[in-house]
N, C-alpha and C positions, 0 to 999 in steps of 0.2 A: 504494500500500500504506500503511495507517494505521500510524503510529508507536505502539508499545506504550507505555502509561503508565509513568511511573517507579514503582519499588517504593514502596508505601505505608509501609513500615516506617520510613523516614526521618521522616515526619511523625508516625507513631504514637509513636515513641520520644521525640520531642522536643516534642510538642504542649503538654505541661504546663509547659514551661520557657521557651519562646521569648519569652514576654512579659516575662520578668524577667532574662534573661541574653543577652549578645551571643554569636552563633555565628559560626564562621568562614565567610566568603564563598568559594564555590567558583569564582566567575567570575574570569577574568583581568582585570587592570586595562587600561584603554585609553580613548581618547576615544570617546564614544558615536556620534559621526558617522563617524569614520574607521574604527571597528571593524566597521561594517556592510559588507555585500558589494555595495553599490550606490553609484553616484555620485549617486543622487537619484531622485525619482519622475518618471515620464514618462507620456505618454498613448499609447494605442494604440487601433485600431478596436474592440477588445474591452473597452476600459476602461483605467483606470490600472494601471500595473505598477510594482512596486518590490521588487526581489529583495533586500530587507534582512533582517537577523537581528534580531528583537525580543528583547532580553534582559530577562526578567521576574524580579523578585525577589519571592517570595511569603512570607507568614507561615506559621508552623506551624499545625497543626490543619487542619480542613476548612473551606474558604472558597471564594469564587467563582473565584479563580485556580486552586486545586488541582482543583476540579471541572472547570474548563475544560481543565486539563492532561490529566486522566484521560479526558475525552470527546473530546479533540482539537478542541474547538470553536474555540479561537483558532488552532490549527495549520491547520485546514481553511480558515478565513477568510483566513489569510495565503497559503496555497497558491494561492488564486485570483488573487493579484497577483504570484505568483512569489517570495513571501517565506517565512520560516520563523521558529520561535520557539526560544529557549534558556531553559530553566527553571533558576533559581538559588535554592536555599534548602533548608530553611526558614530565614528570617531573623527576628530581632527587629525590631519596627517602627522603632525609632531607627536600628538598623544598616542597614535597608533604605534609609531616607532618606539616610543618609550615603553609602552605596554608590552611590546614584543621583547625588548631587551630586559624587561623586568620579569619575564616568564609568565605573563598573564594571558598572552595569546601566542599562537604559533606562526600564523601567516598574516601578511598585510601587503600594502602597496607602498611605492615610493616613486620619486622621479629620478632620472639619471643624474641630474645636477645635484639634487639633494643627497643621493646615495654616496656621492664622493665624500661627504662629511663623515660617513660611517667607515670609509675604506682606508683611512690612514694607517690602520693596523688590522690585525685579524679580527674583524667585527663579529659581533654575536649575531648579525643578520647576514644571510647569504642570498644573493639574487639568483633566481632560477628561471625567470622568463621575463619577456617584455612585450609591450604592444608597439610594433613598429609601424608608424603611419606617415603620411606625407607632411604633416606639420601644419595643416591649414586650420587646426583648432587652437593655435597659439599665434597671436599677432598684435598689431597696433591699429587702433581706431582713432581717427582724428575728427575734430569739429570742422565742418566745411568752411566756416567763417575765419578759421585760424590761418588761412593762407598756406596750407601744407599740401603740396602736390607730390613731392618726392621725399624720400627719407632724408635727403640733404636739407630739406626745408625744416626739419625738426630743430636745427641749430637755433639756440636761443629760446626755444619754446618750453612750456611747462608740460612735462610728461609724467603721468601718475603710474606708479608701480606699487605692489603691495608692501614688501619689506626688503631690506638689503639682502642681496644674494638669492632672492626669490625667483620663481619662474618668470614673473613679469619683468624683473630687471634683466634676467638672462635674455629674454625676447628682445628687449630694448637694445641692449649692448650688442647683440648679434646683428640687429638691423643696422645700428650705427657703424659697426665694423664693415658691413657689406657696402656701405656708402663712403668708407674711408674717413669716418668721423671718430673722434675720441669721446670717451664717456662724459667729459666735462663740457661737451658742446651743447648739451641740453640742461635744463633745470629740472632735475629729478624731484618729484613730489612723492614721498612715501605715505601711503594710505593703507594701513594694515588690513582692513576688511576689504576684499576685492569688490564686494557689492557697493561699498561706499565710494570706491574708485569710479564705478559706473555713474553714480549720482553726481560726482564731481565733474565728470565729463558732460553730463546733461545740463548742469547748472552753469557751465563755463568757467568753473574754478581752475580747470586745467585745459590745455589745448589738445592733449592726446592721452590715450590710455593703453599701456602694454599689459596684456592679460591673456587668459586662456579659457577654453571650454565654455561652460554656461555663461561666464562673465563676458567672454568675447562675443557670444551670441547676443547677450543683453545690450552690450555697447552698440552693436550693429543696428539694434532696434531703436536706439535713441534718435530723435528727429535731427535731421541735418548733420549726419555723420557719415564717414566713409572709411572703409578698411584700407589703410595705407599699405600695409605689407603683412605677410605671415611668415612663419618658419619655413613654409613650403617654398617661398620665393628666396629667402636668404640662405637656405640650406642648413639652418640651425636644427639641432636635434635635442629634444628634451623628453624622451619617451617615458612612458609609465613602466615602472619595474614592479615585479612581484617578488617578494622576499619571504624567506622562512628562517626561523631561528636555527642557528648551527646545532644546538642540542637536539632539536626535533629532527633535523635532517639526518644527524648521525644515528638516532634511534629508530627512525621510521622512513627510510628512503622510498619504500614502496608507496607509502601514503603521499609523499611529496610528488612522486611521479603521477599518481592517480589524480591529485588535485590539478596538476598541470593539464592532464588529459581532459578533465572536466571543463576547465577554463578554455582550453583550445576548442572543444566542441561548441561551447557557447559563443566564442569569438567568431567561429565559422558561420554559425547560425545568423548572428546579427550582421555579418558582412554580406551574406547572400540574401538576407531579407531585412531591409531597414525598417519594415513595419513592426518588427519585434521590439526594437528599441523605442520606436515612436509611441507605440501603445503603452509601454512601461513608463515612459516619461509623462505621458498624459495622465496615467493612473497615479503617478506621484504628485499630480496637481500642478505640473508645469504649464504655463500658458502655451496655447497652440502655436502662436507666432514664434515663440522662443524655440519650441520643439522643432518646428520646420527648419530653422536655421541650424540647430545642433545636428540633426540627422543628415544634414547636407555635408557635414565634415566627414573626412575619410575615417572610418572606424579602425582602420589598420588591421594588422594580423598579429596574432600571438605567436611568438617564436621562442624556442629554447635559446639559451645563451651559449653559443659555440665560439670558436676562435674568430670567425668572421664578424659576428655581432660584437664581440668584445673589442675588436679593433675600431668599430664604429663608435662604441661607447667611449673609448679612449680619446677619440677626436673631440668629444664634448668636454672631456677633462682638460684637454689642451686649451680649449676655448676659455674655460673658467679660470685657468691660470692667466691667460692674456687679459681677461676682464678684471683681474685682481681679486677674484673670489677665493683663490687658493694660492699657495706659494709653489706647489708642485703637484704633479699628477700622481695619485696613489697607485700602489701595485694592486690592480684589480684582480689579479690571478688568485689572490687569497680569499676573495669574497664573492665568488660565483661558483655555480655548479652546472654542468651540462646535464640537464635533467633526463635527457634521452638515454644517457649511459647508466643511469641508476638501475641496479639489478643485473647489469652485464657481468 
């Protein structure tokens, strides 16, 4: 019997706030290895079995985790090896990472740029997959009256981003670099809540906004605004990563592989049928006009992290060094696993 999806109202009520505020984690504390119901993965004639509980911490809004929760894609993949999933959230991104490092959840998401902060040493978080898309879901929206027709025209303008070193600032600096401009060419305005950044654009408090996903879509719906550029045009990459705690990976490799397979099945479904995501977003209470913009973004493909993908991630690291976010590119080889090799 299929488990019914969790009520959407939790995500609907909080989706506009989770990126700016820390929310209470509902999962109980405990060691990620000992909290599972298995002593480890084993092999059987029918394939590997691992009756572990995968505790997932997901962000607010509609995303691959929440879609996989509602469709039971991850649950079904885990059932094949005798495992199950426990959903925890919605969580703010920083909160989710901290909860994973504290052993209260086993899986969550991150961004490539943010993950570098974890990778200076052998992090307790290990990346096992990422969504590789064109980058049209991250970009810069400008007010038509600001006199900005090209990225070079941003010089001297007020551009809002969320926080220092955030996705918004990464988007902005990547765009400036593509136009041969330095970071100090613009007047950066830090607005912690991305939704407030959209409001600042609408009111004219800023001339432009560098942002992502739903906030980029919201900015496009502001009257008299234009999309100036996106990561798809500048070649910037700040893909979404999926991470697991090192302790859980060591204890339950079969479960990690099953979670990946469930996510991959869900990613394929929403890529081939955009109505799946559209219906989920509408059910989450998102305005139809906003949903129409968001589902127009490239949903990307979920891929395992192999040497080729790792090289692409390293390019992002080199960018963040140039942008002054970091002093050096970390050794990422310590902090990822090629999930397709688990069990080999």
